[in-house]
All heavy atoms as an XYZ file, in Angstrom:
950
protein
N       0.809     -1.183      0.000
C       0.000      0.000      0.000
C       0.856      1.251      0.000
O       0.554      2.177     -0.707
C      -0.976     -0.046      1.162
C      -0.398      0.255      2.516
S      -1.629      0.202      3.808
C      -0.677     -0.626      5.034
N       1.927      1.277      0.797
C       2.779      2.462      0.850
C       3.538      2.624     -0.455
O       3.591      3.712     -1.019
C       3.731      2.403      2.064
C       2.901      2.529      3.354
C       4.786      3.489      1.980
C       3.680      2.354      4.628
N       4.114      1.531     -0.945
C       4.851      1.614     -2.206
C       3.931      2.104     -3.318
O       4.298      2.990     -4.084
C       5.462      0.276     -2.586
C       6.308      0.377     -3.856
C       6.814     -0.957     -4.290
C       5.758     -1.717     -4.936
N       5.700     -2.098     -6.245
N       2.744      1.558     -3.407
C       1.812      1.971     -4.457
C       1.440      3.444     -4.327
O       1.315      4.136     -5.327
C       0.558      1.108     -4.440
C       0.801     -0.279     -5.008
O       1.845     -0.481     -5.674
O      -0.036     -1.154     -4.788
N       1.281      3.912     -3.106
C       0.948      5.311     -2.908
C       2.093      6.203     -3.386
O       1.873      7.208     -4.067
C       0.624      5.589     -1.441
N       3.318      5.843     -3.060
C       4.472      6.651     -3.469
C       4.737      6.503     -4.961
O       4.923      7.479     -5.669
C       5.721      6.272     -2.645
C       5.503      6.682     -1.191
C       6.978      6.943     -3.219
C       6.552      6.189     -0.232
N       4.733      5.262     -5.456
C       4.998      5.035     -6.874
C       3.906      5.676     -7.734
O       4.176      6.143     -8.816
C       5.094      3.540     -7.160
C       6.481      2.967     -7.118
C       7.047      2.207     -8.096
C       7.460      3.062     -6.089
N       8.312      1.826     -7.700
C       8.598      2.341     -6.489
C       7.493      3.699     -4.852
C       9.746      2.231     -5.709
C       8.631      3.591     -4.071
C       9.742      2.873     -4.505
N       2.677      5.684     -7.255
C       1.598      6.347     -7.987
C       1.852      7.832     -8.111
O       1.624      8.433     -9.156
N       2.361      8.455     -7.059
C       2.704      9.880     -7.109
C       3.887     10.106     -8.038
O       3.939     11.073     -8.763
C       2.983     10.402     -5.696
C       1.724     10.436     -4.834
C       2.013     10.899     -3.433
C       0.848     10.768     -2.481
N      -0.480     10.930     -2.944
N       4.853      9.176     -8.023
C       6.002      9.294     -8.924
C       5.548      9.169    -10.368
O       5.987      9.912    -11.238
C       7.054      8.235     -8.605
N       4.646      8.229    -10.634
C       4.151      8.026    -11.994
C       3.380      9.247    -12.474
O       3.487      9.640    -13.634
C       3.260      6.786    -12.052
N       2.635      9.867    -11.588
C       1.870     11.050    -11.961
C       2.791     12.207    -12.328
O       2.451     13.036    -13.164
C       0.945     11.461    -10.815
N       3.986     12.250    -11.728
C       4.941     13.318    -12.007
C       5.897     12.972    -13.137
O       6.590     13.830    -13.651
C       5.757     13.647    -10.754
C       4.921     14.255     -9.660
C       5.742     14.597     -8.436
O       6.925     14.282     -8.344
N       5.119     15.247     -7.481
N       5.975     11.689    -13.523
C       6.945     11.240    -14.519
C       6.482     11.564    -15.934
O       5.303     11.583    -16.227
C       7.157      9.732    -14.397
N       7.444     11.797    -16.787
C       7.173     11.915    -18.206
C       7.408     10.548    -18.819
O       8.059      9.699    -18.210
C       8.137     12.937    -18.853
O       9.457     12.438    -18.719
C       8.009     14.313    -18.219
N       6.916     10.277    -20.021
C       7.149      8.952    -20.616
C       8.615      8.562    -20.665
O       8.948      7.411    -20.507
C       6.549      9.083    -22.015
C       5.507     10.147    -21.863
C       6.052     11.106    -20.828
N       9.504      9.497    -20.833
C      10.929      9.176    -20.917
C      11.515      8.805    -19.558
O      12.514      8.132    -19.472
C      11.705     10.360    -21.489
N      10.884      9.275    -18.473
C      11.450      9.007    -17.151
C      10.581      8.087    -16.309
O      10.897      7.818    -15.174
C      11.646     10.327    -16.360
O      10.363     10.934    -16.180
C      12.600     11.252    -17.051
N       9.493      7.606    -16.849
C       8.588      6.752    -16.085
C       9.283      5.491    -15.653
O      10.127      4.988    -16.326
C       7.389      6.417    -16.948
N       8.834      4.914    -14.546
C       9.762      4.240    -13.746
C       9.653      3.033    -12.924
O      10.639      2.499    -12.678
C      10.181      5.235    -12.773
O       9.196      5.496    -11.876
N       8.840      2.666    -12.169
C       9.110      1.743    -11.092
C       8.429      0.398    -11.256
O       7.441      0.291    -11.927
C       8.670      2.381     -9.800
N       8.996     -0.603    -10.608
C       8.354     -1.905    -10.639
C       6.974     -1.841     -9.983
O       6.760     -1.086     -9.075
C       9.281     -2.796     -9.827
C      10.390     -1.964     -9.356
C      10.205     -0.581     -9.858
N       6.078     -2.653    -10.459
C       4.711     -2.611     -9.968
C       4.505     -3.504     -8.754
O       3.795     -3.163     -7.850
C       3.739     -3.030    -11.095
C       2.326     -3.112    -10.576
C       3.824     -2.063    -12.243
N       5.119     -4.663     -8.721
C       4.834     -5.594     -7.639
C       5.824     -5.457     -6.510
O       6.899     -4.932     -6.678
C       4.859     -7.019     -8.172
O       6.145     -7.316     -8.636
N       5.450     -5.966     -5.335
C       6.332     -5.950     -4.179
C       5.536     -6.130     -2.916
O       4.336     -5.935     -2.890
N       6.193     -6.475     -1.839
C       5.511     -6.806     -0.604
C       4.755     -5.651      0.035
O       3.854     -5.875      0.797
C       6.636     -7.263      0.313
C       7.827     -7.423     -0.532
C       7.590     -6.708     -1.804
N       5.142     -4.419     -0.235
C       4.481     -3.290      0.400
C       3.498     -2.696     -0.593
O       3.552     -1.537     -0.924
C       5.522     -2.230      0.846
C       4.863     -1.132      1.640
C       6.604     -2.877      1.682
N       2.561     -3.521     -1.103
C       1.682     -3.034     -2.159
C       0.273     -3.600     -2.058
O      -0.272     -4.057     -3.034
C       2.288     -3.371     -3.512
O       2.434     -4.760     -3.633
N      -0.325     -3.527     -0.898
C      -1.630     -4.146     -0.716
C      -2.783     -3.332     -1.289
O      -3.802     -3.879     -1.641
C      -1.874     -4.390      0.767
N      -2.666     -2.022     -1.378
C      -3.782     -1.193     -1.855
C      -3.569     -0.782     -3.298
O      -2.450     -0.620     -3.752
C      -3.887      0.056     -0.984
N      -4.635     -0.587     -4.053
C      -4.489     -0.173     -5.436
C      -3.971      1.249     -5.533
O      -4.254      2.076     -4.686
C      -5.902     -0.282     -6.009
C      -6.797     -0.225     -4.823
C      -6.007     -0.779     -3.665
N      -3.229      1.529     -6.557
C      -2.666      2.846     -6.782
C      -3.714      3.774     -7.383
O      -4.605      3.349     -8.094
C      -1.485      2.706     -7.743
O      -1.055      3.960     -8.173
N      -3.559      5.065     -7.123
C      -4.477      6.045     -7.678
C      -4.243      6.233     -9.169
O      -5.136      6.628     -9.891
C      -4.298      7.369     -6.945
N      -3.035      5.979     -9.632
C      -2.710      6.163    -11.045
C      -1.987      4.926    -11.551
O      -1.295      4.261    -10.792
C      -1.801      7.390    -11.208
N      -2.109      4.608    -12.832
C      -1.364      3.472    -13.364
C       0.127      3.719    -13.207
O       0.590      4.841    -13.359
C      -1.760      3.426    -14.835
C      -2.832      4.429    -15.016
C      -2.910      5.286    -13.794
N       0.853      2.678    -12.919
C       2.294      2.809    -12.710
C       3.029      2.222    -13.889
O       2.887      1.048    -14.187
C       2.722      2.075    -11.418
C       1.962      2.651    -10.228
C       4.215      2.191    -11.204
C       2.148      1.863     -8.963
N       3.831      3.053    -14.569
C       4.612      2.516    -15.683
C       5.631      1.510    -15.176
O       6.175      1.674    -14.097
C       5.327      3.741    -16.249
C       4.663      4.921    -15.647
C       4.018      4.467    -14.376
N       5.882      0.475    -15.958
C       6.877     -0.495    -15.550
C       8.226     -0.118    -16.128
O       8.326      0.611    -17.098
C       6.491     -1.907    -16.013
O       6.363     -1.895    -17.422
C       5.210     -2.348    -15.362
N       9.267     -0.618    -15.523
C      10.622     -0.328    -15.962
C      11.578     -0.577    -14.822
O      11.180     -0.999    -13.756
N      12.840     -0.280    -15.046
C      13.837     -0.562    -14.033
C      14.507      0.686    -13.481
O      15.431      0.576    -12.710
C      14.902     -1.505    -14.615
C      14.358     -2.872    -15.029
C      15.448     -3.702    -15.688
C      13.770     -3.621    -13.852
N      14.075      1.874    -13.878
C      14.663      3.087    -13.351
C      14.283      3.265    -11.890
O      13.236      2.821    -11.454
C      14.207      4.297    -14.163
C      14.629      4.323    -15.621
C      14.055      5.541    -16.304
C      16.136      4.298    -15.747
N      15.128      3.923    -11.146
C      14.902      4.147     -9.727
C      14.002      5.367     -9.509
O      13.982      6.279    -10.313
C      16.240      4.396     -9.016
C      17.190      3.235     -9.064
C      16.866      2.264     -7.991
C      17.912      1.170     -7.933
N      17.681      0.246     -6.881
N      13.279      5.344     -8.401
C      12.484      6.483     -7.964
C      13.219      7.105     -6.795
O      13.529      6.419     -5.817
C      11.072      6.035     -7.523
C      10.321      7.193     -6.881
C      10.299      5.479     -8.701
N      13.524      8.396     -6.871
C      14.166      9.096     -5.765
C      13.089      9.404     -4.731
O      12.403     10.417     -4.801
C      14.845     10.376     -6.253
C      15.650     11.063     -5.164
O      15.413     10.780     -3.963
O      16.506     11.888     -5.507
N      12.926      8.486     -3.801
C      11.839      8.560     -2.833
C      11.958      9.797     -1.953
O      10.967     10.483     -1.712
C      11.782      7.273     -1.976
C      10.754      7.394     -0.867
C      11.472      6.076     -2.861
N      13.150     10.117     -1.481
C      13.285     11.269     -0.589
C      12.950     12.566     -1.312
O      12.274     13.423     -0.753
C      14.688     11.331      0.041
O      15.674     11.289     -0.979
C      14.910     10.196      1.008
N      13.397     12.711     -2.544
C      13.078     13.922     -3.304
C      11.577     14.021     -3.548
O      10.980     15.101     -3.415
C      13.838     13.947     -4.625
N      10.969     12.904     -3.886
C       9.533     12.888     -4.134
C       8.762     13.253     -2.865
O       7.852     14.084     -2.887
C       9.102     11.519     -4.641
C       7.610     11.350     -4.920
C       7.144     12.301     -6.014
C       7.320      9.919     -5.307
N       9.129     12.655     -1.734
C       8.431     12.944     -0.480
C       8.680     14.373     -0.011
O       7.779     15.019      0.520
C       8.818     11.928      0.592
C       8.339     10.501      0.314
C       8.901      9.536      1.357
C       6.827     10.412      0.252
N       9.902     14.883     -0.218
C      10.175     16.282      0.107
C       9.310     17.211     -0.745
O       8.802     18.227     -0.259
C      11.654     16.623     -0.100
C      12.547     16.116      1.027
O      12.032     15.836      2.136
O      13.765     16.000      0.789
N       9.126     16.865     -2.013
C       8.276     17.664     -2.901
C       6.831     17.644     -2.426
O       6.164     18.678     -2.376
C       8.377     17.140     -4.344
C       7.460     17.821     -5.319
C       7.779     19.288     -5.567
O       8.906     19.728     -5.286
O       6.877     19.995     -6.039
N       6.334     16.479     -2.058
C       4.970     16.365     -1.542
C       4.842     17.202     -0.274
O       3.870     17.941     -0.089
C       4.597     14.897     -1.270
C       4.565     14.107     -2.582
C       3.259     14.799     -0.547
C       4.522     12.597     -2.397
N       5.845     17.109      0.618
C       5.829     17.871      1.868
C       5.786     19.370      1.600
O       5.097     20.118      2.295
C       7.050     17.523      2.723
C       7.175     18.335      4.006
C       6.036     18.118      4.983
O       5.881     17.047      5.537
N       5.226     19.138      5.195
N       6.491     19.835      0.573
C       6.531     21.271      0.288
C       5.161     21.830     -0.081
O       4.942     23.041      0.016
C       7.554     21.567     -0.815
O       7.060     21.156     -2.076
N       4.241     20.978     -0.496
C       2.891     21.414     -0.860
C       1.850     21.020      0.185
O       0.660     21.235     -0.028
C       2.489     20.808     -2.216
C       3.403     21.203     -3.317
N       3.443     22.474     -3.839
C       4.352     20.501     -3.978
C       4.358     22.530     -4.784
N       4.934     21.347     -4.879
N       2.298     20.443      1.280
C       1.387     19.967      2.316
C       1.149     21.078      3.330
O       2.071     21.813      3.672
C       2.000     18.730      2.994
C       1.003     17.846      3.643
N       0.518     18.085      4.902
C       0.389     16.724      3.207
C      -0.338     17.140      5.218
N      -0.442     16.292      4.206
N      -0.066     21.188      3.818
C      -0.382     22.255      4.778
C       0.103     21.955      6.190
O       0.156     22.842      7.026
C      -1.886     22.529      4.789
C      -2.703     21.310      5.164
O      -2.176     20.187      5.114
O      -3.897     21.487      5.505
N       0.480     20.729      6.474
C       0.961     20.333      7.789
C       2.421     19.914      7.682
O       2.802     19.204      6.761
C       0.105     19.167      8.289
C       0.393     18.733      9.685
C      -0.513     17.564     10.098
O      -1.144     16.926      9.269
N      -0.550     17.293     11.387
N       3.263     20.378      8.622
C       4.668     19.971      8.633
C       4.770     18.579      9.236
O       4.463     18.386     10.407
C       5.519     20.966      9.431
C       7.003     20.712      9.360
C       7.555     20.802      7.937
O       7.128     21.615      7.136
N       8.509     19.946      7.627
N       5.164     17.602      8.424
C       5.235     16.215      8.865
C       6.681     15.726      8.838
O       7.418     16.016      7.901
C       4.368     15.334      7.951
C       2.879     15.670      7.960
C       2.167     14.955      6.831
C       2.260     15.334      9.299
N       7.063     14.983      9.856
C       8.417     14.456      9.959
C       8.469     13.046      9.368
O       8.683     12.066     10.071
C       8.857     14.463     11.428
C      10.310     14.108     11.575
O      11.046     13.991     10.598
N      10.743     13.908     12.797
N       8.276     12.932      8.060
C       8.198     11.636      7.394
C       9.512     10.873      7.438
O       9.527      9.662      7.310
C       7.740     11.795      5.932
C       8.738     12.486      5.069
C       8.792     13.807      4.758
C       9.853     11.872      4.420
N       9.869     14.065      3.955
C      10.540     12.885      3.731
C      10.338     10.570      4.352
C      11.686     12.641      2.977
C      11.477     10.329      3.602
C      12.133     11.360      2.934
N      10.634     11.550      7.646
C      11.942     10.876      7.648
C      12.149      9.983      8.866
O      12.994      9.095      8.835
C      13.077     11.895      7.559
C      13.164     12.546      6.201
C      14.257     13.626      6.172
N      14.270     14.282      4.880
C      15.090     13.964      3.886
N      15.968     12.995      4.047
N      15.017     14.599      2.748
N      11.407     10.201      9.937
C      11.569      9.363     11.131
C      10.260      8.799     11.660
O      10.293      7.898     12.486
C      12.253     10.148     12.276
O      11.456     11.291     12.597
C      13.654     10.586     11.893
N       9.136      9.279     11.208
C       7.849      8.861     11.761
C       7.018      8.104     10.729
O       6.678      8.653      9.682
C       7.070     10.089     12.237
O       5.727      9.756     12.530
N       6.653      6.870     11.050
C       5.792      6.090     10.158
C       4.410      6.733     10.087
O       3.780      6.747      9.030
C       5.711      4.602     10.586
C       4.989      3.760      9.525
C       5.030      4.449     11.926
C       5.701      3.625      8.219
N       3.936      7.292     11.192
C       2.632      7.960     11.199
C       2.658      9.144     10.235
O       1.762      9.300      9.399
C       2.245      8.398     12.628
C       0.994      9.274     12.617
C       2.044      7.180     13.524
N       3.691      9.966     10.317
C       3.794     11.129      9.434
C       3.994     10.718      7.983
O       3.452     11.349      7.075
C       4.916     12.056      9.892
C       4.536     12.881     11.120
O       3.395     12.735     11.618
O       5.380     13.665     11.586
N       4.774      9.663      7.750
C       4.959      9.167      6.386
C       3.623      8.750      5.786
O       3.289      9.113      4.659
C       5.935      7.987      6.377
C       6.116      7.272      5.036
C       6.685      8.221      3.985
C       7.004      6.053      5.208
N       2.852      8.003      6.549
C       1.553      7.546      6.055
C       0.616      8.730      5.804
O      -0.075      8.777      4.783
C       0.943      6.544      7.033
C       1.730      5.231      7.093
S       1.154      4.089      8.370
C      -0.250      3.352      7.503
N       0.593      9.684      6.710
C      -0.247     10.877      6.525
C       0.160     11.635      5.269
O      -0.690     12.087      4.502
C      -0.129     11.817      7.734
C      -0.852     11.348      8.955
C      -0.658     12.364     10.076
C      -1.310     11.927     11.365
N      -1.090     12.924     12.437
N       1.471     11.788      5.072
C       1.975     12.551      3.937
C       1.506     11.986      2.607
O       1.174     12.728      1.689
C       3.504     12.604      3.973
C       4.177     13.447      2.899
C       3.848     14.927      3.087
C       5.674     13.233      2.905
N       1.452     10.669      2.508
C       1.064     10.056      1.234
C      -0.419      9.696      1.186
O      -0.878      9.014      0.279
C       1.950      8.846      0.893
C       1.871      7.770      1.964
C       3.390      9.309      0.653
C       2.651      6.511      1.641
N      -1.169     10.181      2.183
C      -2.614     10.038      2.142
C      -3.160      8.713      2.624
O      -4.272      8.335      2.253
N      -2.387      8.006      3.450
C      -2.858      6.733      4.000
C      -3.334      6.915      5.436
O      -2.831      7.780      6.156
C      -1.746      5.688      3.962
C      -1.233      5.303      2.584
C      -0.078      4.323      2.704
C      -2.350      4.716      1.731
N      -4.256      6.091      5.849
C      -4.746      6.087      7.217
C      -3.622      5.595      8.126
O      -3.131      4.474      7.969
C      -5.959      5.154      7.301
C      -6.535      5.023      8.706
O      -6.004      5.630      9.659
O      -7.535      4.289      8.840
N      -3.222      6.424      9.077
C      -2.100      6.074      9.960
C      -2.583      5.557     11.321
O      -1.807      5.522     12.273
C      -1.198      7.294     10.162
O      -1.927      8.335     10.795
N      -3.820      5.125     11.392
C      -4.373      4.638     12.660
C      -3.585      3.430     13.166
O      -2.907      2.737     12.404
C      -5.837      4.249     12.485
O      -5.941      3.096     11.656
N      -3.721      3.167     14.452
C      -3.046      2.017     15.048
C      -3.496      0.728     14.368
O      -2.673     -0.154     14.111
C      -3.313      1.955     16.554
C      -2.701      0.769     17.295
C      -1.184      0.706     17.085
C      -3.046      0.841     18.778
N      -4.749      0.634     14.026
C      -5.249     -0.565     13.344
C      -4.490     -0.798     12.043
O      -4.044     -1.912     11.762
C      -6.762     -0.431     13.058
O      -7.441     -0.284     14.301
C      -7.293     -1.645     12.317
N      -4.312      0.239     11.251
C      -3.587      0.095      9.983
C      -2.108     -0.173     10.198
O      -1.498     -0.931      9.450
C      -3.793      1.318      9.098
C      -5.130      1.281      8.404
O      -5.843      0.279      8.446
N      -5.482      2.370      7.767
N      -1.523      0.434     11.224
C      -0.111      0.156     11.514
C       0.075     -1.272     12.014
O       1.061     -1.915     11.699
C       0.455      1.176     12.493
C       0.690      2.530     11.820
C       1.274      3.564     12.754
N       0.221      4.085     13.619
C       0.251      4.095     14.948
N       1.307      3.653     15.599
N      -0.760      4.579     15.641
N      -0.893     -1.793     12.760
C      -0.840     -3.197     13.188
C      -0.884     -4.117     11.974
O      -0.145     -5.107     11.896
C      -2.000     -3.528     14.128
C      -1.848     -2.988     15.516
C      -3.077     -3.367     16.343
C      -3.000     -2.857     17.754
N      -4.187     -3.255     18.542
N      -1.755     -3.806     11.012
C      -1.842     -4.610      9.789
C      -0.534     -4.544      9.011
O      -0.058     -5.561      8.496
C      -2.998     -4.114      8.914
C      -4.356     -4.451      9.464
C      -5.491     -3.879      8.628
O      -5.274     -3.504      7.454
O      -6.619     -3.805      9.159
N       0.056     -3.361      8.931
C       1.332     -3.206      8.250
C       2.418     -4.004      8.966
O       3.226     -4.675      8.326
C       1.709     -1.721      8.174
C       2.999     -1.379      7.444
C       2.957     -1.824      5.980
C       3.255      0.134      7.541
N       2.414     -3.960     10.296
C       3.392     -4.719     11.083
C       3.260     -6.213     10.798
O       4.260     -6.916     10.622
C       3.207     -4.434     12.574
N       2.031     -6.690     10.715
C       1.818     -8.104     10.412
C       2.307     -8.426      9.008
O       3.000     -9.426      8.789
C       0.330     -8.450     10.539
C       0.061     -9.917     10.309
C      -1.396    -10.292     10.559
O      -2.127     -9.531     11.217
O      -1.775    -11.368     10.076
N       1.965     -7.581      8.042
C       2.376     -7.794      6.648
C       3.891     -7.841      6.507
O       4.428     -8.629      5.727
C       1.809     -6.674      5.775
C       2.165     -6.772      4.317
C       1.618     -5.611      3.499
O       0.637     -4.973      3.917
O       2.194     -5.348      2.434
N       4.584     -7.008      7.268
C       6.042     -6.917      7.145
C       6.793     -7.861      8.086
O       8.015     -7.896      8.069
C       6.489     -5.470      7.379
C       5.997     -4.467      6.335
C       6.418     -3.047      6.713
C       6.500     -4.828      4.955
N       6.066     -8.606      8.910
C       6.716     -9.611      9.749
C       7.241     -9.125     11.083
O       8.169     -9.719     11.634
N       6.656     -8.073     11.631
C       7.088     -7.588     12.944
C       6.739     -8.621     14.002
O       5.604     -9.088     14.082
C       6.422     -6.244     13.259
C       6.839     -5.655     14.575
C       8.142     -5.225     14.774
C       5.930     -5.523     15.616
C       8.534     -4.671     15.985
C       6.312     -4.968     16.826
C       7.618     -4.547     17.004
O       8.006     -3.996     18.203
N       7.708     -8.996     14.841
C       7.515    -10.052     15.820
C       7.206     -9.551     17.230
O       6.823    -10.337     18.090
C       8.750    -10.959     15.863
C       9.080    -11.660     14.540
C      10.382    -12.440     14.666
C       7.933    -12.541     14.086
N       7.362     -8.249     17.464
C       7.109     -7.705     18.800
C       5.631     -7.447     19.038
O       4.773     -7.813     18.225
N       5.347     -6.832     20.171
C       3.974     -6.459     20.501
C       3.475     -5.427     19.495
O       4.174     -4.461     19.201
C       3.909     -5.866     21.919
C       4.102     -6.871     23.019
C       2.928     -7.829     23.131
O       1.768     -7.399     22.970
O       3.185     -9.024     23.371
N       2.300     -5.639     19.009
C       1.686     -4.698     18.058
C       0.782     -3.749     18.835
O      -0.433     -3.825     18.771
C       0.918     -5.461     16.990
C       1.851     -6.287     16.145
C       1.174     -6.951     14.983
N       2.152     -7.811     14.336
C       1.948     -9.086     14.065
N       0.791     -9.644     14.333
N       2.887     -9.792     13.496
N       1.443     -2.854     19.574
C       0.732     -1.987     20.506
C       0.914     -0.501     20.196
O       0.492      0.348     20.964
C       1.201     -2.281     21.927
C       2.712     -2.130     22.092
O       3.408     -1.766     21.117
O       3.207     -2.394     23.206
N       1.542     -0.191     19.089
C       1.754      1.209     18.738
C       2.912      1.853     19.476
O       3.059      3.069     19.472
N       3.752      1.027     20.089
C       4.886      1.550     20.849
C       5.885      2.249     19.924
O       5.876      2.059     18.707
C       5.598      0.409     21.575
O       6.210     -0.455     20.619
N       6.757      3.037     20.539
C       7.818      3.690     19.775
C       8.672      2.636     19.078
O       9.070      2.819     17.920
C       8.675      4.554     20.700
N       8.931      1.523     19.751
C       9.732      0.449     19.158
C       9.073     -0.080     17.876
O       9.722     -0.242     16.850
C       9.909     -0.687     20.162
C      10.701     -1.854     19.614
C      10.809     -3.000     20.603
O      10.975     -2.747     21.808
O      10.714     -4.160     20.154
N       7.787     -0.352     17.946
C       7.080     -0.854     16.776
C       7.092      0.182     15.641
O       7.380     -0.148     14.495
C       5.628     -1.196     17.131
C       4.835     -1.754     15.948
S       3.084     -2.014     16.322
C       2.371     -0.604     15.492
N       6.810      1.413     15.982
C       6.743      2.456     14.958
C       8.100      2.714     14.310
O       8.177      2.909     13.092
C       6.163      3.739     15.545
C       4.682      3.614     15.835
O       3.969      2.853     15.192
N       4.221      4.359     16.819
N       9.156      2.695     15.100
C      10.496      2.888     14.533
C      10.859      1.711     13.627
O      11.419      1.899     12.549
C      11.525      3.080     15.649
C      11.354      4.415     16.339
S      12.359      4.756     17.828
C      13.626      3.571     17.865
N      10.547      0.493     14.060
C      10.802     -0.688     13.229
C      10.031     -0.588     11.922
O      10.583     -0.860     10.858
C      10.403     -1.953     13.990
C      10.744     -3.213     13.255
C      11.895     -3.929     13.364
C       9.939     -3.895     12.276
N      11.849     -5.025     12.517
C      10.658     -5.021     11.836
C       8.682     -3.661     11.729
C      10.167     -5.912     10.883
C       8.180     -4.534     10.775
C       8.922     -5.646     10.363
N       8.763     -0.216     12.000
C       7.952     -0.085     10.790
C       8.548      0.916      9.815
O       8.634      0.663      8.618
C       6.520      0.348     11.141
C       5.588     -0.723     11.634
C       4.267     -0.102     12.079
C       5.338     -1.778     10.565
N       8.965      2.065     10.330
C       9.529      3.096      9.455
C      10.766      2.578      8.739
O      10.884      2.684      7.513
C       9.845      4.365     10.253
C      10.234      5.495      9.376
N      11.531      5.694      8.956
C       9.492      6.480      8.807
C      11.574      6.761      8.172
N      10.354      7.256      8.065
N      11.684      1.999      9.479
C      12.918      1.480      8.873
C      12.608      0.368      7.872
O      13.188      0.314      6.791
C      13.876      0.955      9.950
C      14.354      2.020     10.895
C      15.732      2.444     10.582
C      16.230      3.407     11.640
N      16.791      4.577     11.062
N      11.700     -0.520      8.231
C      11.360     -1.641      7.344
C      10.687     -1.151      6.069
O      10.978     -1.642      4.978
C      10.455     -2.627      8.092
C      10.246     -3.896      7.345
C      11.554     -4.696      7.295
N      11.328     -5.895      6.513
C      12.170     -6.352      5.608
N      13.321     -5.761      5.409
N      11.884     -7.432      4.931
N       9.805     -0.179      6.186
C       9.164      0.392      4.998
C      10.217      1.034      4.100
O      10.208      0.841      2.881
C       8.063      1.407      5.391
C       7.660      2.283      4.217
C       6.854      0.668      5.952
N      11.141      1.768      4.683
C      12.199      2.401      3.882
C      13.038      1.339      3.174
O      13.367      1.483      1.995
C      13.087      3.290      4.761
C      12.413      4.552      5.236
S      12.115      5.675      3.860
C      10.498      6.267      4.278
N      13.377      0.253      3.879
C      14.135     -0.835      3.249
C      13.348     -1.470      2.108
O      13.894     -1.754      1.047
C      14.498     -1.911      4.272
C      15.719     -1.563      5.061
C      16.169     -2.743      5.913
N      16.489     -2.188      7.212
C      16.085     -2.667      8.372
N      15.371     -3.750      8.442
N      16.425     -2.071      9.487
N      12.066     -1.705      2.322
C      11.231     -2.306      1.283
C      11.124     -1.393      0.069
O      11.154     -1.867     -1.070
C       9.826     -2.624      1.819
C       9.794     -3.813      2.734
C      10.058     -5.077      1.940
C       9.879     -6.305      2.782
N      10.195     -7.522      2.040
N      11.017     -0.104      0.292
C      10.977      0.835     -0.830
C      12.282      0.774     -1.619
O      12.276      0.768     -2.851
C      10.705      2.257     -0.333
C       9.298      2.511      0.193
C       9.224      3.874      0.878
C       8.260      2.394     -0.905
N      13.401      0.684     -0.900
C      14.704      0.574     -1.564
C      14.804     -0.736     -2.350
O      15.313     -0.765     -3.473
C      15.833      0.676     -0.537
N      14.297     -1.830     -1.791
C      14.323     -3.123     -2.475
C      13.462     -3.138     -3.731
O      13.667     -3.961     -4.616
C      13.828     -4.229     -1.528
C      14.768     -4.545     -0.400
C      14.137     -5.448      0.661
O      13.009     -5.957      0.448
O      14.775     -5.635      1.719
N      12.495     -2.248     -3.791
C      11.540     -2.232     -4.898
C      11.749     -1.057     -5.846
O      10.804     -0.610     -6.492
C      10.115     -2.241     -4.341
C       9.735     -3.601     -3.834
O       9.381     -4.476     -4.607
N       9.836     -3.805     -2.523
N      12.975     -0.560     -5.930
C      13.292      0.455     -6.922
C      13.396      1.867     -6.397
O      13.538      2.801     -7.182
N      13.331      2.045     -5.097
C      13.447      3.387     -4.525
C      14.883      3.722     -4.171
O      15.630      2.862     -3.721
N      15.252      4.961     -4.387
C      16.551      5.452     -3.944
C      16.319      6.093     -2.580
O      15.584      7.070     -2.470
C      17.123      6.478     -4.941
O      17.231      5.855     -6.212
C      18.474      6.981     -4.495
N      16.935      5.506     -1.558
C      16.738      5.931     -0.172
C      18.115      6.100      0.465
O      18.938      5.195      0.368
C      15.983      4.850      0.632
C      14.728      4.379     -0.070
C      15.711      5.309      2.054
C      13.493      5.128      0.175
N      18.367      7.228      1.159
C      19.643      7.357      1.863
C      19.788      6.267      2.922
O      18.817      5.867      3.570
C      19.546      8.736      2.531
C      18.472      9.460      1.817
C      17.534      8.413      1.291
N      20.997      5.778      3.088
C      21.264      4.671      4.005
C      20.802      4.966      5.428
O      20.315      4.073      6.119
C      22.766      4.339      4.005
C      23.068      3.071      4.756
C      24.521      2.654      4.602
O      25.124      2.912      3.559
O      25.025      2.047      5.560
N      20.924      6.203      5.877
C      20.526      6.529      7.251
C      19.029      6.319      7.494
O      18.583      6.187      8.630
C      20.931      7.945      7.651
C      20.208      9.064      6.920
C      20.915      9.540      5.655
O      21.866      8.879      5.190
O      20.492     10.585      5.135
N      18.229      6.268      6.451
C      16.798      6.030      6.608
C      16.435      4.543      6.597
O      15.311      4.179      6.894
C      15.996      6.755      5.525
C      16.075      8.271      5.530
C      15.217      8.860      4.429
C      15.690      8.850      6.878
N      17.396      3.703      6.246
C      17.106      2.270      6.178
C      17.772      1.474      7.291
O      17.531      0.273      7.408
C      17.566      1.688      4.816
O      18.967      1.849      4.672
C      16.823      2.330      3.666
N      18.624      2.099      8.094
C      19.331      1.368      9.168
C      19.097      2.000     10.503
O      18.881      3.088     10.708
C      20.829      1.326      8.878
C      21.132      0.487      7.691
N      21.198      1.003      6.429
C      21.352     -0.843      7.558
C      21.471      0.028      5.564
N      21.559     -1.102      6.223
């Protein structure tokens, strides 16, 4: 769901010459708002999210907060949805919305985005 939300925004901004990302992947449970062109080019996720943030009316700390990341890309960031995401990604700890769970989710989502064609700075994946 998160990958589709981000890749859909990337596809909406891409021109045919730069269109880009793989369609399938583990972080893709929800349908995308726009068709996603296939290909092997990378999506600069941080630049894309910074661009989205620059037009957002709320200042969100998407670089460290899974809740803010989800809000930024228009996903429901409720505990119920984060619990589902934790299950989908294989989180083994308590699914209670703790800081530990949320930090793990953020790092894991960033790693999954990188595995699926996203360019992510290393500090966001470790």
